[in-house]
C-alpha positions in Angstrom: 16.6 -20.0 5.3 15.8 -17.1 2.8 12.8 -15.0 4.3 10.2 -13.7 1.9 10.1 -10.3 0.2 7.5 -8.4 1.4 6.8 -4.5 0.4 4.7 -2.5 2.3 3.2 0.4 0.5 0.8 3.4 1.3 0.4 6.8 0.4 1.2 9.3 3.3 -0.6 10.4 6.1 -3.3 8.1 8.3 -2.7 5.4 5.4 0.9 5.2 6.4 0.4 5.4 9.9 -2.0 2.5 9.6 0.5 0.7 7.6 3.3 1.5 9.9 1.1 -0.2 12.9 2.4 -3.4 11.3 6.2 -2.8 11.9 6.3 -5.5 14.3 5.9 -7.9 11.3 8.8 -6.0 9.6 11.9 -8.3 10.7 10.2 -11.4 10.0 10.6 -10.4 6.4 13.1 -9.1 4.0 10.8 -5.8 3.8 10.8 -2.7 1.7 8.3 0.1 2.4 7.5 2.3 -0.1 5.5 6.1 0.6 5.4 9.4 -0.9 8.2 11.7 -0.5 6.9 14.7 1.8 9.0 16.5 4.4 7.3 14.4 7.3 8.4 11.3 5.8 11.9 11.9 5.2 12.5 11.5 8.7 11.5 8.0 8.0 15.2 7.3 6.2 16.8 7.9 9.6 15.1 4.5 11.0 14.4 2.7 7.7 17.7 3.4 6.1 17.7 1.6 2.8 14.5 -0.3 3.3 12.5 3.0 2.5 11.9 4.3 -0.9 9.9 7.3 -2.3 7.5 8.0 -5.0 6.0 11.4 -5.8 3.5 13.0 -3.4 0.4 14.0 -5.4 -3.1 14.3 -4.5 -6.3 14.4 -6.4 -6.7 18.3 -4.8 -4.3 19.4 -7.8 -6.1 17.8 -10.9 -3.7 19.7 -13.4 -0.6 17.8 -12.0 -2.2 14.7 -10.5 -2.5 12.7 -13.7 1.1 13.4 -14.6 2.2 12.6 -11.2 0.2 9.2 -11.5 1.8 8.3 -14.5 5.1 9.2 -13.5 4.6 6.8 -10.3 3.3 4.0 -12.1 6.9 4.0 -14.3 8.7 4.2 -11.0 6.6 1.7 -9.4 7.6 -0.7 -12.2 11.1 0.2 -11.4 10.7 -0.6 -7.9 8.7 -3.7 -8.5 11.7 -5.2 -10.8 14.3 -4.3 -8.5 12.6 -5.4 -5.1 10.5 -8.6 -6.7 8.5 -8.8 -4.1 6.8 -12.3 -3.2 3.9 -10.3 -1.2 2.6 -6.5 -1.3 0.6 -5.3 1.8 -1.0 -2.0 1.4 -3.2 0.3 3.1 -3.7 2.3 0.5 -4.2 4.8 -1.3 -3.9 5.8 -4.6 0.0 5.3 -4.3 -0.6 1.7 -3.9 -2.7 1.1 -6.9 -0.4 0.8 -9.7 2.2 -1.3 -7.5 -0.5 -3.8 -6.6 -1.6 -4.1 -10.3 2.2 -4.5 -11.4 2.6 -7.0 -8.7 -0.6 -9.0 -9.9 0.5 -9.0 -13.3 3.8 -10.2 -12.3 2.7 -13.1 -9.9 2.8 -11.1 -6.0 0.3 -12.1 -3.7 -1.5 -8.8 -3.0 -2.9 -8.1 0.5 -4.9 -5.0 0.5 -6.0 -3.6 4.3 -9.0 -1.4 3.8 -8.7 1.9 5.6 -10.0 2.3 9.3 -11.4 5.5 7.8 -14.2 4.1 6.3 -17.0 2.3 8.1 -19.7 2.3 5.6 -18.5 3.2 2.1 -15.9 1.8 -0.3 -12.9 3.9 -1.0 -12.0 4.4 -4.9 -8.5 2.1 -4.1 -10.7 -0.7 -2.6 -13.1 -0.6 -5.4 -9.9 -1.2 -7.8 -8.1 -3.6 -5.7 -10.8 -5.8 -4.2 -10.9 -7.9 -7.6 -7.3 -8.4 -7.6 -6.4 -8.9 -3.9 -5.3 -12.1 -2.9 -6.6 -11.0 0.8 -8.8 -8.1 1.6 -9.1 -7.3 5.0 -11.2 -4.8 6.4 -11.2 -3.1 9.7 -15.0 -2.9 10.2 -17.7 -5.7 10.1 -20.1 -3.6 8.5 -17.8 -3.2 5.6 -18.1 -6.9 5.0 -21.4 -6.1 3.3 -19.7 -4.0 0.9 -16.8 -6.5 0.5 -18.5 -10.1 0.7 -15.3 -12.0 0.3 -13.2 -9.7 2.7 -12.0 -11.1 6.1 -13.0 -8.8 9.3 -9.4 -8.3 10.9 -10.3 -5.9 13.4 -8.5 -2.4 13.8 -5.0 -2.1 13.0 -4.8 0.4 16.0 
């Protein structure tokens, strides 16, 4: 039986930590991990080998270079999407995941977005962007269901 192709994508830091909490699910699927290339994330190559790919690290703190990195990552996301052709895209955010989820939606992948644990009472930018296109939108705090009425409360990832 062919396993479903699932892409797990997130930016570095806390979003990646949250996503890696889902590692018990990885082997149930033909999975791929995509995150940003940072010194701390390069060690993931040892554990996940050919199952991990990297986008360029970018942060909105550097507004002069960020738009160019975001544009580059959008094209690189399209490349990875065509290469991997995931049935599902699961993400914990943030900006790195936005272009991939929009590409996936255009081409028919199911989008599962898990709003970050860090936000208990406010929407994230990526959450606002992906809420309307997500097939399943999960929040980790019950209070967030007031902001995202169609969201599913999933509890904490940790």
